[in-house]
DRENTORZA-572021 format. One record per residue: x, y, z of N, C-alpha, C in turn; residue number from 0. Coordinates in steps of 0.2 Angstrom, whole numbers. Layout:
R:n.east:n.north:n.up:ca.east:ca.north:ca.up:c.east:c.north:c.up:pos
R:X:Y:Z:X:Y:Z:X:Y:Z:NUM
...
This chain:
R:n.east:n.north:n.up:ca.east:ca.north:ca.up:c.east:c.north:c.up:pos
R:475:400:674:474:404:680:469:410:678:0
R:464:410:682:459:416:681:462:422:682:1
R:461:427:678:464:434:678:462:437:685:2
R:456:436:688:454:438:694:459:436:700:3
R:461:430:700:465:427:705:472:430:704:4
R:474:430:697:481:433:696:481:440:699:5
R:476:444:698:476:451:700:476:452:707:6
R:473:447:711:473:447:718:480:445:721:7
R:483:441:717:490:439:719:495:445:719:8
R:493:449:714:498:455:712:498:460:718:9
R:492:461:721:491:465:726:494:472:725:10
R:492:475:719:494:481:716:488:486:716:11
R:489:492:717:484:497:716:484:501:710:12
R:489:501:706:490:505:700:493:501:695:13
R:490:501:689:492:497:683:493:502:677:14
R:498:501:673:499:505:667:503:501:662:15
R:502:502:656:506:499:651:503:499:644:16
R:505:495:639:503:495:632:500:488:631:17
R:493:487:629:490:481:628:494:476:624:18
R:493:469:625:496:464:622:491:458:621:19
R:491:454:616:486:449:615:486:444:620:20
R:492:442:622:493:437:627:490:439:634:21
R:490:446:635:488:449:641:481:451:641:22
R:477:450:636:471:452:635:466:450:640:23
R:466:444:643:462:443:649:463:448:655:24
R:469:450:656:471:454:662:469:461:660:25
R:470:463:653:468:470:651:461:471:651:26
R:457:466:649:450:466:649:447:467:656:27
R:450:463:661:448:463:668:449:470:671:28
R:455:473:669:457:480:672:452:485:669:29
R:450:484:663:446:489:660:439:488:663:30
R:437:482:664:430:481:667:430:484:674:31
R:435:483:678:436:484:685:437:492:686:32
R:441:495:682:443:502:683:440:507:678:33
R:438:504:672:436:509:667:441:514:665:34
R:439:520:665:444:525:663:447:529:669:35
R:447:526:675:449:529:681:457:529:681:36
R:460:535:679:468:535:678:472:534:685:37
R:468:534:691:471:533:697:473:526:698:38
R:470:522:694:471:514:695:473:511:689:39
R:471:513:683:473:510:677:474:515:671:40
R:480:515:668:481:520:662:484:516:657:41
R:481:516:651:485:514:645:489:519:642:42
R:495:518:641:500:523:639:502:522:632:43
R:505:528:629:507:528:622:513:523:620:44
R:517:522:625:523:517:624:525:514:631:45
R:529:509:631:531:506:637:535:510:641:46
R:540:514:638:544:518:642:540:524:646:47
R:535:526:642:530:531:645:527:528:651:48
R:525:521:651:521:518:656:526:517:662:49
R:532:516:661:537:515:666:538:521:670:50
R:538:527:666:539:533:670:533:535:674:51
R:527:534:671:521:536:674:520:532:681:52
R:522:525:681:522:521:687:527:523:692:53
R:533:526:689:538:529:694:535:535:697:54
R:532:539:694:528:545:697:523:543:702:55
R:520:538:701:515:535:706:518:533:712:56
R:524:530:712:528:528:718:530:534:721:57
R:533:539:717:536:545:720:531:549:724:58
R:525:549:722:519:553:725:517:549:731:59
R:520:544:733:518:540:739:513:534:738:60
R:512:533:732:507:527:730:510:521:732:61
R:506:516:733:508:509:734:511:505:728:62
R:511:499:728:514:495:723:511:497:716:63
R:515:497:711:513:498:704:515:493:699:64
R:511:491:694:513:486:689:513:489:682:65
R:518:487:678:518:489:671:517:483:667:66
R:512:483:662:511:477:658:513:479:651:67
R:516:474:647:518:475:640:519:468:637:68
R:519:469:630:522:463:626:529:463:626:69
R:532:457:626:540:457:626:543:462:621:70
R:540:463:615:542:467:610:543:474:613:71
R:540:476:618:540:483:621:546:483:626:72
R:550:478:627:555:478:632:560:483:630:73
R:561:484:623:566:489:621:564:496:623:74
R:558:498:623:555:504:625:556:505:632:75
R:556:500:636:557:500:643:564:500:646:76
R:569:498:642:576:498:644:578:504:647:77
R:578:510:643:581:516:645:578:518:652:78
R:571:519:653:569:521:659:571:516:665:79
R:571:510:663:573:505:669:580:507:671:80
R:585:507:666:592:508:668:594:514:671:81
R:590:520:668:592:526:670:588:530:675:82
R:582:526:677:577:529:682:576:524:688:83
R:574:518:686:572:514:691:577:510:695:84
R:583:509:691:588:505:694:591:507:701:85
R:593:502:705:595:503:712:601:508:712:86
R:605:508:707:611:513:707:609:520:705:87
R:603:521:703:600:528:701:595:530:707:88
R:588:529:705:583:531:710:581:525:714:89
R:582:519:712:579:513:716:572:513:717:90
R:568:512:711:561:512:712:558:505:709:91
R:555:502:714:553:495:712:546:495:709:92
R:546:491:703:540:490:700:539:483:698:93
R:533:481:697:532:474:694:530:474:687:94
R:534:471:683:533:470:675:529:464:674:95
R:524:465:670:520:459:668:521:459:660:96
R:524:454:658:527:453:651:523:447:647:97
R:520:449:641:517:444:637:523:441:633:98
R:524:434:633:529:431:630:528:429:623:99
R:527:433:618:526:432:611:533:428:609:100
R:532:424:604:538:420:601:541:416:606:101
R:538:413:611:542:409:615:544:403:611:102
R:551:401:612:554:395:609:549:389:609:103
R:548:386:603:544:380:603:536:381:603:104
R:534:388:603:527:389:602:526:393:596:105
R:522:391:591:521:394:585:519:402:585:106
R:522:406:582:521:413:582:523:416:575:107
R:521:423:574:523:426:568:530:428:568:108
R:533:429:562:540:430:561:543:435:565:109
R:540:441:566:542:447:570:543:445:577:110
R:540:440:580:541:438:587:546:433:588:111
R:549:430:583:553:424:585:559:426:588:112
R:563:431:586:569:433:589:568:436:596:113
R:563:440:596:561:443:603:560:438:608:114
R:556:433:606:554:427:610:561:424:613:115
R:565:423:608:572:419:610:576:423:616:116
R:575:430:615:580:434:620:576:437:626:117
R:570:435:626:566:438:632:569:437:639:118
R:570:431:640:572:429:647:580:432:648:119
R:583:431:642:590:433:643:591:440:644:120
R:587:444:641:587:452:642:585:453:649:121
R:580:450:652:579:451:659:585:449:664:122
R:588:444:662:594:442:665:600:447:665:123
R:601:450:659:605:455:658:604:461:662:124
R:597:463:662:595:469:666:595:467:674:125
R:596:461:676:596:459:683:589:460:686:126
R:584:458:682:577:458:684:575:451:686:127
R:574:449:692:572:442:693:565:441:690:128
R:563:435:688:557:434:685:554:427:686:129
R:548:427:686:544:420:686:540:419:680:130
R:541:413:677:537:412:671:530:409:673:131
R:525:412:671:518:410:673:515:406:667:132
R:514:400:669:511:395:664:504:393:666:133
R:501:389:662:494:387:664:493:384:670:134
R:498:380:673:498:377:679:501:381:685:135
R:503:387:684:505:391:689:500:393:694:136
R:500:393:700:495:395:705:496:402:707:137
R:490:405:709:491:412:712:495:412:718:138
R:496:407:722:500:407:728:508:407:726:139
R:509:404:720:516:404:718:518:411:715:140
R:513:415:712:514:422:710:515:426:716:141
R:511:425:721:511:429:727:518:428:731:142
R:520:422:732:526:420:735:532:423:731:143
R:532:423:725:537:426:721:538:433:722:144
R:532:437:722:532:444:723:534:446:730:145
R:532:442:735:534:443:742:541:442:743:146
R:544:438:739:551:436:740:555:442:738:147
R:553:446:733:557:451:730:553:458:732:148
R:547:458:735:544:464:736:545:467:743:149
R:549:463:747:551:466:753:555:472:752:150
R:559:472:747:564:478:745:560:482:740:151
R:557:487:742:553:492:738:557:495:732:152
R:564:494:732:568:497:727:570:492:721:153
R:567:485:722:569:480:717:563:479:712:154
R:565:479:706:560:477:701:560:470:700:155
R:554:467:698:553:460:696:549:459:690:156
R:549:453:687:544:452:681:541:446:682:157
R:535:446:679:531:440:678:530:439:670:158
R:533:434:668:533:432:661:527:428:659:159
R:522:430:655:516:426:654:516:422:648:160
R:515:416:648:515:411:643:508:412:639:161
R:508:410:633:502:410:629:497:405:633:162
R:491:408:634:485:404:637:486:404:645:163
R:491:407:648:491:406:655:486:409:659:164
R:483:415:656:478:419:660:471:418:656:165
R:465:418:659:459:418:656:454:422:660:166
R:449:425:656:444:429:659:439:430:653:167
R:432:429:656:427:430:651:425:437:651:168
R:425:440:645:423:447:645:417:448:640:169
R:412:451:643:406:452:639:406:458:635:170
R:410:463:637:410:469:634:414:469:627:171
R:410:472:622:413:472:615:416:479:614:172
R:422:479:612:425:486:610:422:489:605:173
R:420:496:605:417:499:600:419:507:600:174
R:418:510:594:419:517:594:413:520:590:175
R:413:527:589:407:530:586:408:531:578:176
R:413:527:576:415:528:569:412:522:565:177
R:410:523:558:407:518:554:411:515:548:178
R:416:518:546:420:516:540:423:509:542:179
R:422:505:537:426:499:537:433:499:535:180
R:438:497:539:445:499:538:447:495:531:181
R:445:489:530:447:486:524:445:489:518:182
R:439:492:518:436:496:512:441:502:511:183
R:443:505:517:447:511:516:454:510:513:184
R:457:504:516:463:502:513:463:501:506:185
R:457:497:504:456:496:496:456:502:492:186
R:452:507:495:452:513:491:459:517:490:187
R:462:517:496:469:520:496:474:516:491:188
R:473:509:491:478:505:487:476:506:480:189
R:470:507:478:468:509:471:471:516:469:190
R:471:520:474:473:527:472:481:527:472:191
R:484:523:476:491:523:476:494:520:469:192
R:490:516:466:492:513:460:499:510:460:193
R:503:513:456:510:511:455:515:514:460:194
R:512:518:465:516:521:470:518:516:475:195
R:522:518:480:524:513:485:521:514:492:196
R:519:509:495:515:509:502:520:506:507:197
R:520:510:513:523:507:519:517:507:524:198
R:516:501:527:510:500:531:513:497:538:199
R:509:499:543:511:498:550:509:491:552:200
R:511:489:558:510:482:561:503:480:562:201
R:501:474:562:495:472:564:490:471:558:202
R:484:472:560:478:471:555:479:475:548:203
R:482:481:549:482:486:543:487:482:538:204
R:492:480:540:497:476:535:493:470:532:205
R:490:466:537:487:460:535:481:462:529:206
R:477:467:531:472:469:526:475:471:519:207
R:480:475:520:484:478:514:486:472:509:208
R:489:467:513:492:461:509:487:457:505:209
R:481:456:509:476:452:505:473:456:499:210
R:472:463:500:470:467:495:475:467:489:211
R:481:468:490:486:469:485:487:462:481:212
R:486:456:485:487:450:482:480:447:479:213
R:475:451:479:468:449:477:465:444:481:214
R:467:443:487:464:438:492:458:441:496:215
R:457:447:496:452:450:500:445:449:496:216
R:440:449:500:433:448:497:432:455:492:217
R:435:460:494:434:466:490:438:466:483:218
R:442:461:482:446:461:476:446:454:473:219
R:443:449:476:443:442:473:438:442:467:220
R:441:439:462:437:439:455:437:445:451:221
R:441:450:454:441:457:450:448:458:448:222
R:449:463:444:456:465:442:460:467:449:223
R:466:465:450:469:467:456:470:475:456:224
R:469:477:462:469:484:463:476:487:463:225
R:481:483:465:488:485:465:492:482:459:226
R:497:485:457:502:482:452:504:476:455:227
R:507:476:461:510:470:464:510:471:471:228
R:510:466:475:511:466:482:519:469:484:229
R:523:468:479:530:470:479:530:478:480:230
R:525:481:479:525:489:480:523:490:487:231
R:522:485:491:520:486:498:526:484:503:232
R:528:488:508:532:486:513:528:485:519:233
R:527:479:521:523:477:527:527:477:533:234
R:527:483:538:530:483:544:527:479:549:235
R:529:472:549:525:467:553:527:468:560:236
R:532:471:562:534:473:569:536:480:570:237
R:540:482:574:543:489:575:537:494:576:238
R:532:492:580:526:497:581:529:504:582:239
R:526:509:579:527:516:580:532:518:575:240
R:535:514:571:541:516:567:540:516:559:241
R:534:514:557:532:514:550:533:521:546:242
R:531:526:550:532:533:547:539:535:546:243
R:543:533:551:550:534:550:553:530:544:244
R:551:524:543:553:520:538:551:524:531:245
R:545:526:531:543:530:525:547:536:524:246
R:548:540:529:553:546:529:559:544:526:247
R:563:539:528:569:537:525:569:535:518:248
R:563:532:516:562:531:509:561:537:505:249
R:557:541:507:555:547:504:561:552:503:250
R:565:552:508:571:557:507:576:554:502:251
R:577:547:502:581:544:497:579:544:490:252
R:572:544:489:570:543:483:564:549:481:253
R:567:555:481:562:561:480:558:561:474:254
R:560:557:469:556:556:463:550:552:463:255
R:550:548:469:544:543:470:540:544:475:256
R:533:544:474:528:545:480:527:539:484:257
R:527:540:491:526:535:496:520:537:500:258
R:516:531:501:510:532:505:512:528:512:259
R:511:531:517:512:528:524:505:526:527:260
R:503:520:528:497:518:531:499:517:539:261
R:497:521:543:498:521:550:492:520:554:262
R:493:518:560:487:517:565:488:522:570:263
R:482:523:574:482:528:579:487:526:585:264
R:487:520:587:491:517:592:499:518:590:265
R:500:516:584:507:517:581:509:524:581:266
R:505:529:578:507:536:578:508:538:585:267
R:504:537:590:505:539:597:511:536:600:268
R:513:530:598:519:527:602:525:531:601:269
R:526:534:595:532:538:594:530:544:590:270
R:526:548:593:523:554:590:529:559:588:271
R:535:559:591:540:563:589:542:562:582:272
R:541:557:579:543:556:572:539:560:568:273
R:533:562:570:529:567:566:532:574:566:274
R:535:576:571:538:582:572:544:582:567:275
R:548:577:567:554:577:562:552:577:555:276
R:546:573:553:544:573:546:541:580:545:277
R:537:583:549:535:589:548:540:595:547:278
R:545:594:550:551:599:550:554:598:543:279
R:555:592:541:559:591:534:554:592:528:280
R:548:591:529:543:592:524:544:588:517:281
R:545:582:517:546:578:511:540:579:506:282
R:541:581:500:535:583:496:532:577:493:283
R:535:571:494:533:565:491:530:560:496:284
R:528:562:501:525:558:507:518:559:508:285
R:514:554:508:507:555:510:506:550:517:286
R:505:554:522:504:550:529:497:549:531:287
R:495:543:531:488:542:532:487:538:539:288
R:483:541:543:482:537:550:475:534:550:289
R:474:528:550:468:525:551:466:524:558:290
R:462:529:561:461:530:568:454:527:570:291
R:455:521:574:449:518:577:449:519:584:292
R:454:523:587:454:525:594:455:518:598:293
R:459:514:595:460:507:599:466:503:597:294
R:469:499:601:474:494:599:470:488:596:295
R:467:489:590:463:484:587:466:477:587:296
R:472:477:585:476:470:583:477:466:589:297
R:477:469:595:478:465:601:472:465:606:298
R:466:466:603:460:465:608:456:471:608:299
R:457:477:605:453:483:605:453:487:611:300
R:458:487:615:459:491:621:460:498:618:301
R:457:503:622:457:510:619:463:514:619:302
R:464:518:614:470:523:615:467:530:616:303
R:471:535:617:468:542:618:466:546:612:304
R:467:542:606:466:546:600:459:549:599:305
R:454:546:602:448:549:601:447:556:604:306
R:452:557:609:451:564:613:456:569:609:307
R:459:567:604:464:572:601:462:575:595:308
R:464:581:593:463:584:586:469:582:582:309
R:470:577:579:475:575:575:477:580:569:310
R:472:583:567:473:588:562:477:594:564:311
R:475:596:570:479:602:573:486:600:575:312
R:487:594:578:493:591:580:498:591:574:313
R:496:588:568:500:587:562:501:593:559:314
R:496:598:559:497:604:556:503:608:560:315
R:502:607:567:507:611:571:514:608:570:316
R:515:601:568:521:598:567:524:600:560:317
R:520:604:556:523:606:550:520:603:543:318
R:515:598:544:512:595:538:508:601:534:319
R:509:600:528:506:605:523:498:605:522:320
R:496:599:519:489:598:518:487:593:523:321
R:482:595:527:480:591:533:472:590:532:322
R:469:584:532:462:583:532:460:577:537:323
R:454:578:540:451:572:544:445:570:540:324
R:444:564:539:438:561:535:434:556:539:325
R:428:555:538:424:550:541:419:546:537:326
R:420:548:530:416:544:525:420:543:519:327
R:418:538:515:422:536:509:422:542:504:328
R:417:546:504:416:551:499:421:557:501:329
R:422:558:508:427:563:510:434:560:509:330
R:435:554:510:442:551:509:443:552:501:331
R:439:550:497:440:550:490:442:557:488:332
R:438:562:490:440:569:489:447:571:491:333
R:448:569:497:455:571:500:460:568:496:334
R:460:561:494:465:558:490:465:561:483:335
R:460:563:480:460:567:474:464:573:474:336
R:464:577:480:467:583:481:475:581:482:337
R:476:576:486:483:574:488:487:572:481:338
R:484:569:477:487:567:471:489:573:466:339
R:486:578:467:487:584:463:492:589:466:340
R:494:587:473:499:591:476:506:588:476:341
R:511:593:477:518:590:478:520:594:485:342
R:518:591:490:519:593:497:518:588:502:343
R:520:589:508:519:584:513:511:584:515:344
R:508:578:515:501:577:516:500:573:522:345
R:494:574:525:491:570:531:484:569:530:346
R:482:563:531:474:562:531:473:557:537:347
R:468:560:541:466:555:547:459:552:544:348
R:459:546:544:453:542:542:450:539:549:349
R:444:541:551:441:538:557:437:532:555:350
R:439:526:557:437:519:556:434:516:561:351
R:429:511:560:426:507:565:431:502:567:352
R:430:499:573:434:493:576:432:487:572:353
R:436:482:572:435:475:570:437:474:563:354
R:438:467:562:440:465:555:436:458:554:355
R:436:456:548:433:450:546:436:444:550:356
R:432:439:551:435:433:555:440:429:551:357
R:440:429:545:444:425:541:450:429:538:358
R:452:435:541:457:438:539:464:434:539:359
R:467:434:534:474:430:534:480:434:536:360
R:485:430:535:492:433:536:496:433:530:361
R:501:437:530:506:436:524:509:429:523:362
R:509:427:517:511:420:516:519:420:514:363
R:521:426:512:528:426:511:532:429:517:364
R:538:427:517:542:429:523:544:437:523:365
R:546:439:529:547:446:529:553:448:525:366
R:558:443:525:564:444:520:562:444:513:367
R:557:440:511:555:440:504:552:447:502:368
R:548:449:507:544:456:506:549:461:505:369
R:555:461:509:560:466:509:563:466:502:370
R:565:460:500:569:459:493:564:461:487:371
R:558:459:488:553:461:482:552:468:482:372
R:552:472:488:550:479:488:556:483:485:373
R:562:481:487:568:484:485:569:483:478:374
R:568:477:475:568:476:468:563:480:464:375
R:557:481:467:552:485:463:554:492:463:376
R:557:494:469:559:501:469:565:502:464:377
R:570:498:463:575:498:458:572:498:451:378
R:567:494:450:564:494:443:561:500:442:379
R:558:503:447:554:509:445:559:515:444:380
R:565:515:447:570:520:446:573:519:439:381
R:574:513:436:576:512:430:571:515:424:382
R:565:514:426:560:516:421:558:523:421:383
R:561:527:425:560:534:426:565:538:422:384
């Protein structure tokens, strides 16, 4: 189905949510049609945030509102749905548009498999009626479904989008004003980390770190590997927004060991409260690095609000001790040199360009194998100290 026809069938005036690769045709269309007009389209920090914004739109007298999300974001949506939207509370009806990653029988990455299995069951549990949208679903079927449940403005409903169900030709290429290549940045950080341990966020950051640490990246192929072993990297392939909290738990438990957290701007914003907790506790063995390209690069390059923020000021206000923002490799090298001489909570923002190489691979080992290897390496490091 063409995204334009799908949008017409929705008959909504306000859209908000968190971008998803399966929903990229819709997200691109919304961006092309509405640009940065927040009265019609707003990309939020997390899915619960989006639900609350859409509820506010309805409370202000606005017409129909839709919230789009990847099915992994259903967890963030559950609380405001149950305690805000639900008919036994305020009774606010929204349309959810959910990308069905990990659909049973459709190949996907490990972090999506279980979420895909429980997607429809979770909607059943929440008593949200849904329509599964496939490649052969018509706009009239979408319209009729929404009309059937839309007569009651207090009822939420969901459209579950299968892979390839929507299409849209977008000529606009996402870009920002930064020039640093992210893979080069990660390579420099990995070399600096040496035999320390790294926790990386979901998406292309973990994919690039994996290839660098395994000597599969063009930056390391034919050279001595930058990392002691990929076993020193914990690749947070799912759980967007939580890698810094994982790093905090590690740093508190193992104060003698330095940990580097490779975060993204979308991930940082999704659960920014974690930074306040980290800043209050001030673990001296944690280096928190945010690779900021002001976009959800791994799911299509839709923008975040990170370009409008002073992350240095935010993290300093949260209690981080050493805080730097860099936009060149020379500045990054200087900041890393300083970090390695300090014994305090550190933060570095690295402003990176959008995009990655076309042949970027994915981890060949399972998530469970990564966990076991990481824990074993940590245990070995403790015995050697």
